[in-house]
N, C-alpha and C positions, 0 to 999 in steps of 0.2 A: 207920248201919253195923250193917246184920245180913240173914240171907239167908232167907229162907221154902220150904217147902213145896207144891210143886203138889199140883191134884185126880189127877194120875199118878200118885201113891203106890201102893207097893201093902202098905205095912204091915211091911215084912218086917222092920224094927228094927236095921236096920244102921246106921243115922245113929249111933241114938241111945248106939251103942257104941263111935263114935269120938267123939262128942263128953264127952270126958271133961274138958275143962276147967271147961266151966263149967255143965254139964248144963244147958244150952240146949232140948234136947232133947225131947217126951215123949207118949207114946202120947195123941194122940184119938177122936174116933170120927165119921170110920170111919180117920181118913189120922192120919199122927203131925204133930206139932204144935215150932217152931220161940218162945221164948220172943222178941222183942225186945232185951226189958230186960234176957238173959243175953246174946246172943249177942255178940261179935266179933271173929267169925269168925276163930277164934282167931290172933286178934296177940300173942295173947303167946307163941302158937310160932312166928312169925315170919311171922306174916299168909295163912298158905293154910288155905282150910278145911277141916278132918280128912275133914268128912261129907258132903262132894261126890260125890269120887271114890270112897266108896261106895257110891252110890245105884248102883244099877243101874238100875235106868229113867233116873235125869236128873232125879228132882221135884226134885231144890233151887236153887234160884235168889239174884238177888238181890234183895232185899225194894226 
């Protein structure tokens, strides 16, 4: 159970701020990446991922 960031990422950083539970998202080169070992899809806060709605280009998808 984890999400991933696709090559459509524009590296805006909005997802990083949204990932405040597990800090699973970090800056990669050239796009941001999600650590699957840390990503719980925000199950601790009701199970709705916080990062997905913040992504303006819809680059965050189920892994």
